[in-house]
VOGU-3710 file (C-alpha; in Angstrom, 3 decimals, decimal comma):
1> xxxxxxxxxx> 41,258/4,658/-49,959  39,410/3,494/-53,078  37,022/5,814/-54,964  34,097/3,433/-54,273  34,811/3,710/-50,548  34,797/7,502/-50,790  31,343/7,416/-52,365  29,900/4,884/-49,917  27,778/6,478/-47,164  29,395/5,834/-43,791
11> xxxxxxxxxx> 29,857/7,212/-40,293  33,107/8,022/-38,481  33,600/8,995/-34,821  34,735/12,614/-34,497  37,854/11,452/-32,704  38,828/9,013/-35,480  38,516/11,080/-38,636  42,163/10,846/-39,650  42,729/12,252/-43,147  39,170/11,840/-44,383
21> xxxxxxxxxx> 37,551/14,759/-46,240  34,874/15,607/-43,704  34,370/19,355/-44,257  35,392/22,352/-42,208  33,165/21,977/-39,160  33,964/18,306/-38,510  37,657/18,871/-39,106  37,666/21,729/-36,586  35,981/19,587/-33,936  38,453/16,767/-34,542
31> xxxxxxxxxx> 41,357/19,173/-33,979  39,835/20,342/-30,701  39,485/16,732/-29,556  43,138/16,041/-30,403  44,087/19,052/-28,269  42,302/17,499/-25,308  39,509/20,081/-25,188  36,041/18,974/-24,099  33,847/18,404/-27,173  30,363/16,810/-27,013
41> xxxxxxxxxx> 30,614/13,203/-28,263  29,488/12,654/-31,810  30,169/11,334/-35,272  30,277/12,593/-38,840  28,212/11,280/-41,757  30,160/11,091/-45,055  29,114/10,338/-48,631  25,380/10,474/-47,899  22,750/11,794/-50,271  18,992/12,117/-50,364
51> xxxxxxxxxx> 17,524/8,655/-49,663  20,971/7,090/-49,277  22,127/7,296/-45,660  24,724/5,055/-43,953  23,572/1,628/-42,791  25,478/2,210/-39,561  23,562/5,386/-38,680  21,338/3,625/-36,136  24,320/2,013/-34,402  26,252/5,267/-34,135
61> xxxxxxxxxx> 23,164/7,067/-32,841  22,676/4,371/-30,204  26,313/4,716/-29,100  25,545/8,356/-28,288  22,789/7,079/-26,019  19,992/8,104/-28,374  18,022/11,063/-27,122  18,529/14,665/-28,200  21,248/15,505/-30,704  22,476/18,478/-32,707
71> xxxxxxxxxx> 22,759/17,986/-36,472  25,017/20,410/-38,343  26,390/20,772/-41,849  30,099/20,296/-42,565  30,769/21,142/-46,201  34,099/21,373/-47,958  35,309/24,978/-47,827  33,084/25,767/-44,842  34,787/27,549/-41,915  37,730/28,434/-44,169
81> xxxxxxxxxx> 40,049/31,419/-43,726  38,536/33,469/-46,549  34,891/32,368/-46,269  33,096/31,044/-43,186  29,747/30,130/-44,835  28,252/31,244/-41,503  24,489/30,649/-41,543  24,472/29,475/-45,159  23,881/25,775/-44,410  21,448/24,109/-42,011
91> xxxxxxxxxx> 21,817/23,419/-38,294  19,070/21,603/-36,391  19,010/21,310/-32,605  17,108/19,059/-30,195  16,621/16,365/-32,833  15,071/13,197/-31,343  14,762/9,625/-32,577  16,279/7,823/-35,540  13,554/9,002/-37,910  14,020/12,598/-36,819
101> xxxxxxxxxx> 17,782/12,222/-37,185  17,457/10,861/-40,732  15,226/13,760/-41,756  17,571/16,293/-40,150  20,557/14,863/-42,047  18,664/15,108/-45,331  17,726/18,732/-44,538  21,427/19,517/-44,048  22,361/17,763/-47,284  19,677/19,673/-49,198
111> xxxxxxxxxx> 20,938/23,030/-47,872  24,065/22,557/-49,991  21,960/23,580/-52,984  19,937/26,369/-51,370  19,863/29,488/-53,539  21,347/31,530/-50,695  24,270/29,148/-50,163  25,001/28,845/-53,889  25,051/32,639/-54,286  27,385/32,996/-51,295
121> xxxxxxxxxx> 29,760/30,354/-52,677  29,903/32,037/-56,077  30,481/35,493/-54,585  32,916/34,663/-51,774  34,919/31,704/-53,133  36,249/30,038/-56,253  35,010/26,614/-55,193  33,389/24,372/-57,786  31,066/21,562/-56,697  31,653/20,620/-53,070
131> xxxxxxxxxx> 30,657/17,647/-50,952  28,565/17,898/-47,809  29,202/15,926/-44,642  26,997/16,144/-41,551  28,060/16,306/-37,887  25,861/14,652/-35,260  26,590/15,412/-31,590  24,914/14,864/-28,272  23,024/18,014/-27,248  24,513/20,022/-24,395
141> xxxxxxxxxx> 22,008/21,087/-21,749  23,294/24,640/-21,871  22,699/27,256/-19,217  24,646/29,715/-21,382  26,394/29,678/-24,735  28,326/32,024/-26,914  31,291/32,779/-29,107  34,897/33,635/-28,356  37,168/35,451/-30,791  40,883/35,227/-30,044
151> xxxxxxxxxx> 41,257/38,607/-31,780  38,820/41,501/-31,980  36,971/40,885/-35,277  35,972/44,556/-35,530  39,184/46,422/-34,703  41,633/43,652/-35,602  43,319/43,812/-32,177  45,398/40,700/-31,479  46,178/41,612/-27,864  42,720/40,776/-26,556
161> xxxxxxxxxx> 39,898/38,251/-26,837  36,196/38,989/-27,213  33,456/36,891/-25,597  29,713/37,235/-26,218  27,319/35,076/-24,196  23,540/34,587/-23,937  21,384/32,380/-21,703  20,551/28,955/-23,133  21,780/27,835/-26,541  23,893/29,831/-28,941
171> xxxxxxxxxx> 21,148/29,984/-31,552  19,672/32,984/-29,734  22,990/34,788/-30,173  23,462/33,839/-33,825  19,908/34,836/-34,707  20,310/38,245/-33,065  17,228/37,659/-30,897  19,062/38,547/-27,667  21,648/41,201/-26,821  24,572/39,326/-25,259
181> xxxxxxxxxx> 26,728/39,994/-22,254  30,012/41,237/-23,679  33,505/40,674/-22,304  36,922/41,770/-23,497  39,743/39,666/-22,047  43,492/40,072/-22,089  45,608/37,281/-23,527  46,183/36,245/-19,915  42,440/35,877/-19,348  42,022/39,034/-17,254
191> xxxxxxxxxx> 38,820/40,992/-17,771  39,460/44,311/-19,525  35,838/45,235/-20,172  32,502/43,842/-19,022  29,218/45,039/-20,505  26,105/43,304/-19,184  23,376/44,160/-21,658  21,170/41,103/-21,606  17,445/40,783/-21,020  17,870/41,402/-17,299
201> xxxxxxxxxx> 21,106/43,361/-16,840  20,453/43,729/-13,109  20,953/39,987/-12,672  24,285/38,315/-11,994  26,708/37,826/-14,912  26,221/34,661/-16,940  29,876/33,699/-16,551  32,041/33,486/-13,452  35,732/34,478/-13,568  36,767/30,810/-13,580
211> xxxxxxxxxx> 34,624/30,214/-16,677  36,280/33,123/-18,465  39,697/31,805/-17,482  38,909/28,336/-18,829  37,548/29,784/-22,061  40,648/31,922/-22,555  43,062/29,056/-21,883  41,266/26,648/-24,216  40,917/29,208/-26,985  44,611/30,066/-26,896
221> xxxxxxxxxx> 45,537/26,375/-27,121  43,376/26,063/-30,212  44,771/29,266/-31,725  48,327/28,023/-31,251  47,451/24,794/-33,061  45,838/26,644/-35,976  48,527/29,312/-36,109  45,991/32,107/-36,602  43,176/33,914/-34,721  40,032/31,826/-34,256
231> xxxxxxxxxx> 36,272/32,156/-33,948  35,074/29,496/-31,475  31,602/28,500/-30,337  31,051/26,974/-26,906  28,394/26,165/-24,336  28,320/26,098/-20,541  26,500/22,932/-19,481  24,277/22,431/-16,467  27,146/20,377/-15,053  29,297/23,538/-14,941
241> xxxxxxxxxx> 31,623/22,354/-17,727  32,652/24,242/-20,858  31,954/22,353/-24,104  33,552/23,435/-27,387  31,189/23,312/-30,361  33,112/24,815/-33,273  36,473/26,295/-34,284  37,258/28,215/-37,446  39,610/31,004/-38,534  38,275/34,549/-38,221
251> xxxxxxxxxx> 37,484/35,565/-41,782  38,522/38,884/-43,290  40,352/39,927/-40,130  41,743/43,428/-40,495  45,277/44,582/-39,816  46,449/44,513/-36,223  46,293/48,067/-34,789  49,113/47,075/-32,422  51,301/45,536/-35,130  54,085/48,117/-34,851
261> xxxxxxxxxx> 53,775/48,799/-31,110  57,019/49,506/-29,278  57,302/47,373/-26,143  59,199/48,947/-23,247  59,404/48,428/-19,473  55,983/47,672/-17,982  56,495/50,161/-15,130  57,509/53,113/-17,319  55,213/56,145/-17,378  54,146/57,841/-20,602
271> xxxxxxxxxx> 52,421/61,019/-21,688  50,683/62,322/-24,774  51,354/65,891/-23,633  53,924/67,785/-25,685  54,314/65,023/-28,256  50,539/64,944/-28,780  50,480/68,692/-29,400  52,688/68,468/-32,472  51,213/65,136/-33,623  47,641/64,627/-32,412
281> xxxxxxxxxx> 46,078/61,318/-33,373  47,529/58,236/-35,030  50,415/58,276/-37,483  51,249/56,223/-40,547  53,928/53,499/-40,502  56,167/55,530/-42,821  56,063/58,539/-40,487  56,745/56,291/-37,500  59,790/54,697/-39,121  61,371/57,975/-40,236
291> xxxxxxxxxx> 60,123/61,179/-38,599  59,557/59,829/-35,112  62,580/57,571/-35,164  64,629/60,677/-35,951  62,945/62,511/-33,063  63,727/59,706/-30,607  67,336/59,523/-31,788  67,703/63,283/-31,246  66,386/62,955/-27,683  68,822/60,138/-27,003
301> xxxxxxxxxx> 71,665/62,185/-28,464  70,824/65,020/-26,071  71,154/62,563/-23,173  74,536/61,389/-24,454  75,875/64,932/-24,885  74,763/65,830/-21,368  76,292/62,711/-19,791  72,954/61,116/-18,917  73,456/58,139/-21,274  76,539/56,489/-22,736
311> xxxxxxxxxx> 75,317/55,800/-26,242  72,395/56,084/-28,636  70,535/52,821/-29,218  69,038/52,184/-32,638  65,502/51,514/-31,439  63,012/53,682/-29,586  63,996/54,575/-26,029  62,507/57,988/-25,181  59,179/57,466/-26,920  56,979/54,621/-28,044
321> xxxxxxxxxx> 54,273/53,772/-30,544  51,075/52,378/-29,034  47,915/51,837/-31,094  49,472/53,916/-33,854  50,068/56,912/-31,537  53,294/58,335/-30,206  53,808/58,773/-26,464  56,756/60,262/-24,613  58,458/57,962/-22,097  58,590/60,143/-18,973
331> xxxxxxxxxx> 60,612/57,571/-17,049  63,407/57,455/-19,621  63,378/61,188/-20,344  63,289/61,762/-16,582  66,844/60,502/-16,215  67,807/64,116/-16,881  66,265/64,946/-13,503  68,380/62,427/-11,585  71,675/62,885/-13,428  71,966/66,654/-13,734
341> xxxxxxxxxx> 72,147/69,502/-11,241  69,442/72,116/-11,612  66,944/69,621/-12,974  64,104/67,813/-11,245  61,177/65,622/-12,190  58,845/68,444/-11,143  60,536/70,920/-13,477  60,596/68,392/-16,311  56,916/67,500/-16,024  55,992/71,172/-15,738
351> xxxxxxxxxx> 57,758/71,763/-19,047  56,309/68,713/-20,796  52,867/68,298/-19,233  52,085/71,717/-17,808  51,843/70,205/-14,309  53,796/68,011/-11,928  53,282/64,224/-11,917  53,800/63,101/-8,284  53,546/59,388/-9,108  56,475/59,535/-11,544
361> xxxxxxxxxx> 59,493/57,636/-10,206  62,672/58,470/-12,120  64,975/56,574/-9,774  67,712/57,638/-7,344  69,871/60,676/-7,933  73,380/60,289/-9,300  76,306/61,436/-7,114  76,564/65,206/-6,681  79,806/65,456/-8,670  78,243/63,629/-11,616
371> xxxxxxxxxx> 75,170/65,839/-11,514  77,292/68,990/-11,360  79,425/67,920/-14,332  76,365/66,953/-16,362  74,746/70,280/-15,506  77,740/72,087/-16,985  77,509/69,925/-20,096  73,817/70,784/-20,405  74,674/74,469/-20,174  77,091/74,053/-23,078
381> xxxxxxxxxx> 74,366/72,162/-24,946  71,927/75,053/-24,458  74,522/77,638/-25,444  74,933/75,983/-28,846  71,285/76,623/-29,757  71,979/79,591/-32,022  74,683/77,694/-33,910  72,331/74,770/-34,496  69,638/77,152/-35,716  72,041/78,422/-38,371
391> xxxxxxxxxx> 72,959/74,864/-39,338  69,289/74,000/-39,694  68,697/77,071/-41,862  71,511/75,921/-44,135  70,167/72,369/-44,247  66,608/73,462/-45,057  67,868/75,748/-47,806  70,052/73,145/-49,509  67,990/69,939/-49,333  66,672/68,971/-52,757
401> xxxxxxxxxx> 65,515/65,789/-54,497  66,196/65,140/-58,199  63,333/64,447/-60,603  63,864/60,730/-61,230  61,691/58,377/-63,272  61,903/54,966/-61,585  60,766/53,876/-58,142  64,116/52,275/-57,399  66,108/55,423/-58,163  63,711/57,625/-56,167
411> xxxxxxxxxx> 63,956/55,317/-53,163  67,751/55,382/-53,346  67,661/59,189/-53,499  65,474/59,323/-50,389  67,516/56,729/-48,551  70,798/58,504/-49,286  69,387/61,782/-47,927  67,573/60,374/-44,896  70,401/61,518/-42,632  69,237/65,075/-43,351
421> xxxxxxxxxx> 66,010/64,367/-41,485  67,940/63,044/-38,490  70,243/66,081/-38,561  67,217/68,354/-38,763  65,705/66,862/-35,627  69,021/67,098/-33,809  69,432/70,777/-34,719  65,861/71,520/-33,645  66,255/69,575/-30,392  69,307/71,612/-29,408
431> xxxxxxxxxx> 67,788/74,916/-30,524  64,493/74,362/-28,722  65,859/72,925/-25,462  66,247/76,389/-23,956  62,510/77,079/-24,049  61,770/73,853/-22,205  64,459/74,472/-19,589  63,962/78,185/-18,905  60,180/78,351/-18,597  59,942/75,958/-15,579
441> xxxxxxxxxx> 62,906/77,742/-13,986  61,081/81,032/-14,412  58,016/79,470/-12,796  60,003/78,322/-9,752  61,613/81,742/-9,288  58,202/83,375/-9,243  56,877/80,745/-6,811  59,676/81,522/-4,290  59,484/78,076/-2,749  55,696/77,801/-2,851
451> xxxxxxxxxx> 53,837/75,073/-4,700  53,513/76,200/-8,322  49,905/77,267/-8,871  47,665/78,785/-11,535  48,707/82,216/-10,239  52,319/81,537/-11,178  51,318/80,205/-14,590  49,383/83,423/-15,165  52,374/85,540/-14,164  54,659/83,669/-16,547
461> xxxxxxxxxx> 52,094/84,159/-19,309  52,063/87,889/-18,570  55,841/88,110/-18,618  56,291/86,197/-21,844  53,643/88,301/-23,599  53,993/91,726/-22,042  57,732/92,268/-22,442  58,057/90,956/-25,991  59,082/93,266/-28,807  59,246/90,518/-31,413
471> xxxxxxxxxx> 56,761/88,008/-32,741  57,402/84,363/-33,467  57,154/82,834/-36,896  53,994/81,015/-35,797  52,356/84,291/-34,826  53,067/85,627/-38,312  50,783/82,902/-39,647  47,922/84,747/-37,938  48,999/88,298/-38,737  49,520/87,221/-42,338
481> xxxxxxxxxx> 45,849/86,224/-42,451  45,025/89,781/-41,354  47,021/91,232/-44,212  45,381/88,895/-46,699  41,875/89,689/-45,477  42,584/93,425/-45,502  43,809/93,150/-49,080  40,785/91,132/-50,136  38,406/93,717/-48,689  39,867/96,334/-50,995
491> xxxxxxxxxx> 39,020/94,270/-54,086  35,550/95,024/-55,525  34,967/91,419/-56,688  36,196/89,656/-53,554  32,765/89,207/-51,967  31,392/87,292/-54,952  34,536/85,660/-56,327  36,059/84,709/-52,967  33,880/85,172/-49,886  30,712/83,525/-51,233
501> xxxxxxxxxx> 32,305/81,141/-53,730  32,953/77,408/-53,195  36,402/76,920/-51,704  37,872/75,401/-54,873  36,637/78,348/-56,963  37,891/80,818/-54,355  41,331/79,207/-54,593  41,358/79,463/-58,381  40,400/83,141/-58,202  42,944/84,200/-55,565
511> xxxxxxxxxx> 45,678/82,503/-57,608  44,660/84,372/-60,770  45,612/87,793/-62,093  42,020/88,890/-61,527  42,678/88,979/-57,768  45,317/91,682/-58,247  47,353/92,550/-55,156  45,545/89,881/-53,122  47,019/87,206/-55,404  50,531/88,524/-54,830
521> xxxxxxxxxx> 49,972/88,633/-51,070  48,616/85,066/-51,126  51,666/83,803/-53,015  53,944/85,645/-50,598  52,113/84,001/-47,700  52,616/80,556/-49,252  56,260/81,395/-49,838  56,670/82,010/-46,105  54,323/79,400/-44,670  53,340/77,019/-47,463
531> xxxxxxxxxx> 55,304/74,163/-45,905  53,032/74,256/-42,830  49,767/72,410/-42,168  47,824/70,658/-39,474  49,660/67,515/-38,261  52,595/68,870/-40,215  55,088/66,181/-39,168  52,861/63,451/-40,637  54,327/62,543/-44,038  50,899/61,731/-45,469
541> xxxxxxxxxx> 49,508/65,168/-44,564  49,657/67,556/-47,511  51,331/70,870/-46,767  49,582/74,107/-47,805  51,775/74,418/-50,899  50,509/71,030/-52,093  46,916/71,558/-50,939  45,961/75,185/-50,176  42,237/74,405/-49,760  42,286/74,222/-45,912
551> xxxxxxxxxx> 44,115/77,554/-45,825  41,640/79,135/-48,244  38,730/77,819/-46,152  40,112/79,596/-43,085  40,643/82,747/-45,152  37,028/82,631/-46,282  35,862/82,284/-42,682  37,956/85,297/-41,661  36,741/87,305/-44,660  33,086/86,632/-43,831
561> xxxxxxxxxx> 33,641/87,519/-40,180  34,049/91,228/-40,802  36,692/93,407/-39,205  39,279/91,519/-37,191  40,484/92,863/-33,857  44,098/93,125/-32,826  43,879/91,741/-29,311  45,108/95,000/-27,829  43,048/94,804/-24,632  44,398/91,436/-23,574
571> xxxxxxxxxx> 47,921/92,473/-24,523  47,733/95,633/-22,421  46,518/93,614/-19,459  49,570/91,383/-19,832  51,873/94,401/-20,081  50,579/95,945/-16,848  50,856/92,609/-15,057  54,424/92,088/-16,247  55,527/95,515/-15,031  54,201/94,727/-11,559
581> xxxxxxxxxx> 56,078/91,426/-11,429  59,333/93,054/-12,571  59,043/95,603/-9,764  58,729/92,775/-7,222  61,604/90,610/-8,505  64,198/93,037/-9,830  66,318/93,261/-13,010  67,607/89,664/-12,916  64,111/88,426/-13,628  63,896/90,729/-16,645
591> xxxxxxxxxx> 67,065/89,138/-18,048  65,696/85,636/-17,529  62,403/86,574/-19,178  64,262/87,994/-22,148  66,289/84,788/-22,489  63,113/82,711/-22,309  61,429/84,813/-24,985  64,402/84,461/-27,289  64,435/80,715/-26,646  60,738/80,462/-27,541
601> xxxxxxxxxx> 61,283/82,509/-30,693  64,235/80,321/-31,662  62,202/77,187/-31,008  59,361/78,403/-33,238  61,841/79,330/-35,965  63,632/75,980/-35,936  60,307/74,134/-35,777  59,362/75,874/-39,020  62,724/74,973/-40,561  62,364/71,354/-39,451
611> xxxxxxxxxx> 58,899/71,191/-40,999  60,390/72,564/-44,223  62,891/69,683/-44,214  60,103/67,162/-43,591  58,043/68,754/-46,384  60,858/67,961/-48,835  60,623/64,316/-47,835  56,825/64,445/-48,141  57,132/65,404/-51,788  59,775/62,751/-52,435
621> xxxxxxxxxx> 57,711/59,978/-50,856  54,604/61,106/-52,767  56,599/60,818/-55,994  57,806/57,368/-54,937  54,210/56,292/-54,300  53,107/57,475/-57,734  55,889/55,515/-59,418  55,254/52,360/-57,369  51,576/52,522/-58,324  52,438/53,099/-61,992
631> xxxxxxxxxx> 54,817/50,128/-61,918  52,121/47,907/-60,381  53,887/47,398/-57,054  51,167/49,217/-55,059  47,412/49,541/-55,684  47,627/53,337/-55,414  50,136/56,032/-54,513  48,689/56,637/-51,034  49,698/53,120/-49,956  53,322/54,273/-49,787
641> xxxxxxxxxx> 52,629/55,869/-46,390  51,466/52,571/-44,886  54,786/50,790/-45,260  57,901/51,531/-43,260  60,950/52,957/-44,982  62,709/49,580/-44,838  59,647/47,798/-46,215  59,631/50,213/-49,151  63,234/49,209/-49,777  62,165/45,569/-49,940
651> xxxxxxxxxx> 59,333/46,477/-52,286  61,498/48,298/-54,826  63,946/45,380/-54,771  61,126/42,964/-55,612  61,271/41,282/-52,202  57,837/42,169/-50,851  55,036/40,209/-52,496  52,816/40,587/-49,415  53,496/44,271/-48,776  50,753/45,712/-50,996
661> xxxxxxxxxx> 48,074/43,819/-49,050  49,772/44,779/-45,788  49,603/48,457/-46,744  45,903/48,201/-47,591  45,155/46,523/-44,266  47,063/49,133/-42,288  45,234/51,933/-44,068  41,887/50,415/-43,128  42,818/50,253/-39,442  44,048/53,863/-39,268
671> xxxxxxxxxx> 40,550/55,290/-38,775  40,018/53,001/-35,783  43,326/54,173/-34,311  42,414/57,829/-34,882  39,196/57,475/-32,880  40,885/56,087/-29,773  41,749/58,150/-26,729  44,011/57,524/-23,757  44,777/59,173/-20,420  47,260/62,002/-20,878
681> xxxxxxxxxx> 49,582/60,254/-18,400  49,686/56,484/-17,858  51,948/53,533/-17,181  52,233/50,178/-18,929  49,735/49,295/-21,649  46,301/50,676/-20,733  43,103/49,916/-22,553  41,854/52,718/-24,813  39,219/54,870/-23,158  35,709/53,929/-24,237
691> xxxxxxxxxx> 33,720/56,925/-25,573  30,763/57,622/-23,319  32,160/55,499/-20,476  34,745/58,052/-19,348  33,811/59,698/-16,049  33,002/63,381/-16,287  32,990/65,315/-13,044  32,851/69,094/-12,733  30,808/71,727/-10,958  30,236/74,009/-13,968
701> xxxxxxxxxx> 33,904/75,059/-13,793  37,100/73,442/-15,045  40,493/74,525/-13,786  43,551/74,439/-16,031  46,753/76,379/-16,623  46,508/80,050/-17,655  48,965/80,681/-20,491  47,697/83,989/-21,904  46,159/86,679/-19,701  42,735/88,212/-20,103
711> xxxxxxxxxx> 39,100/87,340/-19,545  36,386/86,846/-22,112  32,764/85,752/-22,149  31,203/84,192/-25,228  29,641/81,191/-26,905  31,636/77,971/-26,932  32,716/76,348/-30,166  33,829/72,769/-29,456  35,968/71,556/-32,352  37,609/68,133/-32,191
721> xxxxxxxxxx> 39,134/68,198/-35,679  40,251/70,989/-37,960  37,742/69,792/-40,551  34,990/71,181/-38,286  36,680/74,543/-37,735  35,003/76,160/-40,731  31,888/76,765/-38,613  33,710/79,001/-36,108  31,979/82,354/-35,672  33,722/85,600/-34,670
731> xxxxxxxxxx> 34,230/85,997/-30,936  33,489/82,386/-30,008  35,607/80,600/-27,414  37,470/77,830/-29,224  37,523/74,611/-27,167  39,718/71,913/-28,729  41,689/68,844/-27,620  44,927/70,471/-28,775  45,974/73,032/-31,374  48,967/72,860/-33,661
741> xxxxxxxxxx> 50,102/75,324/-36,298  47,353/74,274/-38,703  44,795/75,918/-36,418  46,595/79,272/-36,442  44,544/80,938/-39,210  41,412/80,585/-37,059  42,991/82,444/-34,139  42,082/85,674/-35,907  38,397/84,816/-35,422  38,072/83,492/-31,892
751> xxxxxxxxxx> 37,724/85,405/-28,657  39,686/82,925/-26,548  41,311/79,500/-26,543  40,792/76,501/-24,232  42,463/73,115/-24,776  42,458/69,754/-23,020  46,267/69,518/-23,031  49,156/71,937/-23,399  51,757/73,996/-21,584  52,863/77,623/-21,498
761> xxxxxxxxxx> 55,355/77,072/-24,330  53,071/74,989/-26,550  52,194/76,371/-29,963  48,687/77,494/-29,042  49,932/79,291/-25,938  52,701/81,114/-27,806  50,411/82,374/-30,569  47,614/83,244/-28,133  49,967/85,420/-26,066  51,362/87,242/-29,052
771> xxxxxxxxxx> 47,907/87,731/-30,484  46,415/88,864/-27,173  43,939/85,981/-26,824  42,980/84,796/-23,333  43,992/81,131/-23,198  43,816/78,253/-20,720  45,357/74,827/-21,381  45,478/71,456/-19,589  41,730/71,480/-18,871  41,726/67,679/-19,394
781> xxxxxxxxxx> 38,039/67,231/-20,299  36,790/70,531/-21,725  35,857/69,002/-25,087  33,673/66,454/-23,284  31,833/68,593/-20,749  31,095/71,676/-22,850  28,941/71,850/-25,962  28,939/74,202/-28,912  26,622/77,091/-28,110  27,161/77,051/-24,339
791> xxxxxxxxxx> 27,706/80,485/-22,835  31,094/80,272/-21,117  33,482/82,523/-19,241  37,186/82,002/-19,970  39,510/83,393/-17,321  43,092/83,549/-18,564  44,184/85,225/-15,332  43,211/82,354/-13,045  43,014/79,367/-15,412  39,245/78,822/-15,346
801> xxxxxxxxx> 36,597/77,854/-17,886  33,103/78,266/-16,433  29,673/77,388/-17,795  27,285/80,330/-17,468  24,450/79,083/-19,626  23,954/75,683/-21,237  22,827/75,544/-24,848  19,238/74,386/-25,275  18,365/71,655/-27,739
//
């Protein structure tokens, strides 16, 4: 085409644009027409300028039938991937007559030079001077109109579509004048969420299911053609037809929160119990690709050794990642129940979830001979626990990383030692299996054929606490706080230099010679427990040795609280209860209890050793991140945690030009993933629970599982994250979603513990028993129905948490 032809004002039908430069909006409409989607008839005006419109304008307008038309800008660069120019140029609706059309076109052309549009172009793009075309289309007599995003523009989810719709034309939606009806659809067009929030929400929905289905199908056709998620505008005409008005890429779309999801059988059942206790919340891609892959491989290896599976597969089989969170696959893990004598799905779910899951189907039982043989193999597996504990102690003591100066050499050092992490998980899996196997067996013996109830949970709690003459390593985290606080109270300057000082200054003081014996005790504490932290198996989470501030904050809270009790009352209650149970069941029960206690102690010890191994890798990966940032491969050192281990290998080899941006996008989406919640047991791929829309039903009392005997009355302290734990006051009842080892220092302050999830061998339960704290777990919704300041009664004998007086505003 000659240059003079390009500059000559002319009109082209939308369906016959070809390769002409018509701007983003017109080009998008032409693509929709080529796909066979219903687009209002129209044409595009090219090469026009003020006072110089095409001679054929009248003819093209007449071909539309005259009457009402929509006139919209279509500039070069508009509706692009990196800049939409949404609302920057003019759109005029209900334009009538040739004179009105001419004026509307000139208004659109003039908007190219509006101050607002020029500023947007300079800030959002690198475009120089651009040309403006104008789209003219027959007006749709719309009963409703809206937008459809083929991905969630807020969360970045690619597994759903978002539809917003208002009555009449879409201008009311774009202008924000009306709150739309809101739909979230699956990729198959099924409704996942419907929120009717329009002017009259009591009226019928604006869209019928068939409309939503047609919108979904058309949008996916367009997305496939573009090869990326789209933002589409549409209208529902009075004739009942859907008309497509615009298509453009979604700009600045964040990382997909489901990017690394593990897809498994749709009918499998999953739980966040157990796995969610040691890793609450979302995890980083690096942790997923190393720590949790090692955990899954260790679970598979247990199945192979016990005859339940033939081989270990490289991928994830016993667990899965979903929305950045790890869930245990109950169906796959449940094969132990069908292939081994002495096991059952009830016993397994009691150990993992603290309750039975009747709807879990783990398939038919294997032949009796197979189950008997596998049961013997499992017994051998359990008997090797002590040997594996010793091997893990040796591994944790010998693992070291050299101080290297290049990212490539550090990565090779990590990669060559990664087997140590897998060995660590295997040793811990073997060493800790006894606790998971013996505790449900103990429960069934006490039940004597009855349905396991809260009474039996309470008896097990009494036995495991009352007959113990040793404490676990986790319990020493709490008693160590006692020793530190006692030492601080003997120092004349501690009140000013530690108790009342900012946390950073308190840390500097307790690490100095001025703190005297307290400094030595603090260093000894870090020597024993400095590798621990909240979310301690997350590679990004700094251990206390690397960041002691959270530990010091808990020390300050304990110091300010005054004298700390020793839990003797609750412990004595447990002791009396255990003696009564032993009298009823004889000496064999005492032997089984002793074995269970030793298994729990061994599990806590090997968990600490495993965390020490992981802490070595934390330091190595932090060093790798610093070097990659210094070498210009990553924007900052923290980005290292948002790439998988294999992706980091590509990066150090120079084969990952897009990985830095990928890491930044994944980091942005992590906060969204952290805020999600899911049922504690589910099948398939459920939608995240919507805060505020979750049903809450209770009659002032929640019933859970008693895991540490005793009763206490006090004010509730609802704490959803450890960052909020600094406000805990002495004697309050701590109500939390779950507690891991990072919460342990606060156990010296509280009067009792209540959690939404957990079991009798979970970390919180173990420490609560040994510290004499009444504790109830598996309350499901305690953090949602109780509020800080409520007067509550916690009954660790019967598994109850009761509201006795609501806090007043």
